[in-house]
C-alpha positions as CSV (number, residue, x, y, z in Angstrom):
1,X,117.6,101.4,69.2
2,X,117.4,103.0,72.6
3,X,114.4,103.9,74.8
4,X,114.8,106.7,77.2
5,X,112.9,107.8,80.3
6,X,112.8,111.1,82.2
7,X,115.5,111.8,84.7
8,X,115.2,110.7,88.3
9,X,114.3,114.3,89.3
10,X,111.5,114.4,86.7
11,X,110.3,111.0,87.8
12,X,110.3,112.2,91.5
13,X,108.4,115.3,90.5
14,X,105.8,113.3,88.6
15,X,105.4,110.9,91.5
16,X,105.0,113.7,94.0
17,X,102.4,115.5,91.8
18,X,100.5,112.3,91.3
19,X,100.5,111.5,95.0
20,X,99.4,115.0,95.9
21,X,96.6,114.9,93.3
22,X,95.3,111.6,94.5
23,X,95.3,112.4,98.2
24,X,94.8,116.2,98.5
25,X,91.2,117.3,99.1
26,X,89.9,120.5,97.5
27,X,90.2,123.1,100.3
28,X,87.0,124.8,99.1
29,X,84.7,121.7,99.7
30,X,83.4,120.3,102.9
31,X,83.5,116.5,103.4
32,X,80.2,114.9,102.5
33,X,78.1,113.1,105.1
34,X,79.5,109.6,105.8
35,X,82.9,110.4,104.2
36,X,85.7,108.5,105.7
37,X,89.3,109.6,106.3
38,X,91.7,107.6,104.0
39,X,94.2,105.4,105.8
40,X,97.7,106.8,106.6
41,X,100.2,105.7,104.1
42,X,100.5,105.6,100.4
43,X,99.0,103.6,97.5
44,X,100.4,100.4,99.0
45,X,97.9,100.7,101.9
46,X,94.9,100.4,99.6
47,X,93.1,97.1,99.9
48,X,91.3,95.8,96.8
49,X,90.7,92.1,96.5
50,X,88.9,92.3,93.2
51,X,91.3,94.1,90.9
52,X,94.4,92.7,89.3
53,X,97.4,93.0,91.7
54,X,100.1,95.7,91.3
55,X,103.8,95.0,91.0
56,X,104.4,95.0,94.8
57,X,101.4,92.8,95.6
58,X,102.5,90.2,93.1
59,X,106.1,90.3,94.5
60,X,104.8,90.0,98.1
61,X,102.8,87.0,97.1
62,X,105.8,85.2,95.5
63,X,107.9,82.9,97.6
64,X,110.7,83.4,95.1
65,X,111.0,87.1,95.7
66,X,111.2,87.6,99.4
67,X,114.7,89.1,99.2
68,X,113.5,91.6,96.6
69,X,110.5,92.6,98.7
70,X,112.8,93.1,101.7
71,X,115.1,95.3,99.6
72,X,112.1,97.3,98.2
73,X,110.9,97.9,101.7
74,X,114.4,98.9,103.0
75,X,114.7,101.4,100.1
76,X,111.2,102.8,100.9
77,X,110.0,102.1,97.3
78,X,106.8,100.1,98.2
79,X,104.5,103.1,97.5
80,X,106.4,104.2,94.4
81,X,106.0,100.7,92.8
82,X,102.4,100.5,94.0
83,X,101.4,103.6,92.0
84,X,99.9,103.7,88.6
85,X,103.1,103.4,86.7
86,X,103.4,101.9,84.1
87,X,106.5,100.1,85.1
88,X,108.5,97.2,83.7
89,X,110.4,95.5,86.6
90,X,113.1,93.0,86.0
91,X,112.7,91.0,89.3
92,X,115.6,88.8,90.5
93,X,114.7,85.7,92.3
94,X,116.0,84.9,95.8
95,X,118.7,82.6,94.3
96,X,120.0,85.5,92.3
97,X,120.6,87.5,95.5
98,X,122.1,84.5,97.2
99,X,124.6,84.3,94.3
100,X,126.1,87.7,95.2
101,X,129.3,87.8,97.3
102,X,128.7,86.9,101.0
103,X,127.4,89.9,103.0
104,X,126.4,92.0,99.9
105,X,122.7,91.9,100.5
106,X,123.0,92.3,104.3
107,X,125.3,95.3,103.7
108,X,122.9,96.9,101.2
109,X,120.0,96.6,103.7
110,X,121.8,98.8,106.2
111,X,120.3,102.4,106.5
112,X,123.6,104.0,105.6
113,X,123.6,102.1,102.3
114,X,120.1,103.1,101.2
115,X,121.4,105.2,98.3
116,X,123.4,102.3,96.9
117,X,120.4,100.0,97.4
118,X,118.1,102.4,95.6
119,X,120.6,102.7,92.7
120,X,120.6,98.9,92.2
121,X,116.8,98.6,92.5
122,X,116.3,101.5,90.0
123,X,118.5,99.6,87.6
124,X,115.8,96.9,87.6
125,X,113.0,99.3,86.6
126,X,112.0,100.8,83.2
127,X,109.2,103.3,83.0
128,X,106.7,101.9,80.6
129,X,105.4,98.5,79.8
130,X,107.6,96.2,77.8
131,X,105.6,93.0,77.0
132,X,107.5,89.8,76.1
133,X,107.0,90.3,72.4
134,X,108.6,93.8,72.7
135,X,111.9,92.5,74.1
136,X,114.0,92.6,71.0
137,X,117.7,91.7,70.4
138,X,120.0,94.7,70.8
139,X,117.3,97.0,72.4
140,X,118.9,99.3,75.0
141,X,116.7,100.4,77.9
142,X,117.4,103.5,79.9
143,X,116.6,102.4,83.4
144,X,115.2,104.6,86.2
145,X,118.7,105.2,87.6
146,X,119.7,106.7,84.3
147,X,122.0,103.8,83.1
148,X,121.4,101.6,80.1
149,X,120.7,97.9,80.1
150,X,120.9,95.9,76.9
151,X,118.6,93.1,75.8
152,X,119.7,90.1,73.9
153,X,117.6,87.4,72.3
154,X,119.3,84.2,71.3
155,X,117.7,80.9,70.5
156,X,114.4,82.3,71.7
157,X,115.8,83.1,75.1
158,X,115.7,86.7,76.3
159,X,118.3,88.2,78.6
160,X,119.0,91.6,80.0
161,X,122.7,92.2,80.4
162,X,123.7,88.7,81.7
163,X,120.4,87.8,83.4
164,X,117.9,85.5,81.7
165,X,114.2,86.3,81.7
166,X,112.6,83.2,83.0
167,X,108.9,84.3,83.3
168,X,106.7,87.3,82.7
169,X,103.8,88.4,84.9
170,X,101.4,91.2,83.9
171,X,100.2,93.4,86.7
172,X,97.7,96.3,87.1
173,X,100.5,98.9,86.9
174,X,102.9,97.2,84.5
175,X,104.7,94.0,84.1
176,X,107.3,91.9,86.0
177,X,109.9,90.0,84.1
178,X,111.4,87.4,86.5
179,X,115.2,87.2,86.0
180,X,117.9,84.8,87.3
181,X,120.6,87.3,88.3
182,X,120.8,90.7,90.0
183,X,121.5,93.5,87.6
184,X,124.4,95.6,88.8
185,X,124.9,99.1,87.4
186,X,128.2,99.5,85.7
């Protein structure tokens, strides 16, 4: 079984349309009295202390995901992952990044390596919500970067490629599955 997503171009188009629809005022209407100008920035700049946190807010609040948050910021994906989604993010912990060859993370954070960093980050994202009970043995997921990742369930343990899912956290715009290795596109 394989689940597919739209191409990156289609995803970019949908994201652009959604952003424009959310932020563009109707040119034929005048602002109402007392209207305030929205803050500069995207969805990630919205402050809401009452609603369930989105994927980025959950990751930012996790001491185990500081490297991932740094990578998402360097790739300029904070606003994308703060939008409505829905997304399933397989989120490597800091130790997973530390297990990569020396200098890998530092190299990927350089501006000239942004495309490589984005490819790796996109390989951790599936468009749609995959709850823990939906993670079935043999399921192939077409990730945002267009490459497939394969799920395996053995002795009740779920893995994606060779990374084990160690926890799952629902968010307002999807779900995060915490993993113990960085997924590298093949």
